[in-house]
Structure formats: structure tokens, C-alpha cells
N, C-alpha and C positions, 0 to 999 in steps of 0.2 A: 537445458534452459527452457523455461516456460515462456509462452507468448504473453504479450501485455494483457490480452483478454483473459487468459488463464490466471494470471497474477491478480487481476482485478476481481475475478470471481472468487478466488481463494480469500482475498481480503474481506469481501462482502460476507462470505460464509463465516469467517472468523469473528466478524462483528455481530453475528446472529441474524443477518438479513436473509430473507428468502430471495433467491436470485433466479433470473432468467435473462438470456441474451436477447436484447430487443432487436438490434440490427448488428450482426457480427462484424460488419465492415467498419463501424464507427468507433470501435474500441471503448464502448460504454456499456454498462450493465444496468438493467432495470432491477432495482433492489427494493424490497419493501418489508415492512414490519406489520404484522396483523392484517394482512390483506391490502394494505395501502401501498401503492406503487410509488417509487421515488426514482424516476428515470434520471440517468446521468451520474450514477455512482462511478467515480473514477479517481481513486486516491493517488494514482500516478501523476495526474495533472491537477488535482485539487489539493491545495495546501491545507485547507480546513479538514478535509477527510483524512489526509495523511496524519495530521496532528491528533485527530480522534483515535487513530490506530496507536499512535505513540503513547497517548494517555491511557488507553484501555489496557495495553500490554506492558506498561511501565518500561518503555524502551529508553535507553540512554543513547545520546547522539554525540559523537566526537568527530573531529575533522583532522586532516593532516595534508601536508604538501610533501610529496616525495618525487624527486627528479623532475621538478617543475610541474607536477600534476596534482591538482587538488582533488581530494576525495572525502566523502562522508562515510561514517560507519554507524550503523544502528545495532545496538547490543541489547539482547533480551535479558531482562532481570530474572535471575534464577537459573536459566538454562545456559547463559553465557554465549549463545550463538551470536556471531558477529557477521554482518553483511556490509560489504564495502561497495560504493558506487560513486560515480562523479555527480549523480543527481540525488539530492536529499530524499525526495519522495520515493525513488526506486529503492534506496537503502532501507527505508522504513517498510515498504511493501515486501 
């Protein structure tokens, strides 16, 4: 299992952002395009950034309740890879 910081960095790279870890302890990535920095990239905690990932990769999201536990699932279009999580943004990332 990857750490939050590794997941965030992979998301930034998937979106075509240049990445660098600004301060490893705060779980945020400094990401930028064309030399411009955009500190604070963190789609695990930013709904807007998670939705950008969803749109970019044509993800489908479904939910279920099983044994009293609610979960989200993000499914990739074409590859069919499904990721389940109790947190929507984590399922997307």
C-alpha cells in the first residue's frame, strides 16, 4: 500500500504536472505546469482536484452498503480496474 504522499505524487504525474515534494510532513505536493508552481496539490483532500482526475480518466463511481459499511468504488473506463474505499477521493486516487 502506498503512503498518501506517494498516491498524491502519482496523481499529479498522471495529470501531467511536474512534481516536487515541498514539505514531506504536510502531505501536499508542489505541482506545476510550464514552470509555474501550484503548491497544495492534494486530491485526497480536495474534491475539485479529485473530480478533475475523474473527468480526465473517465472514471465511473458507484457506491454500496454491505454489512452496514458504506463504500465507494471508482472504475476505470476501458481497463475495468475497480478501487473500493470508504472515502470517495481515495477511491478516485
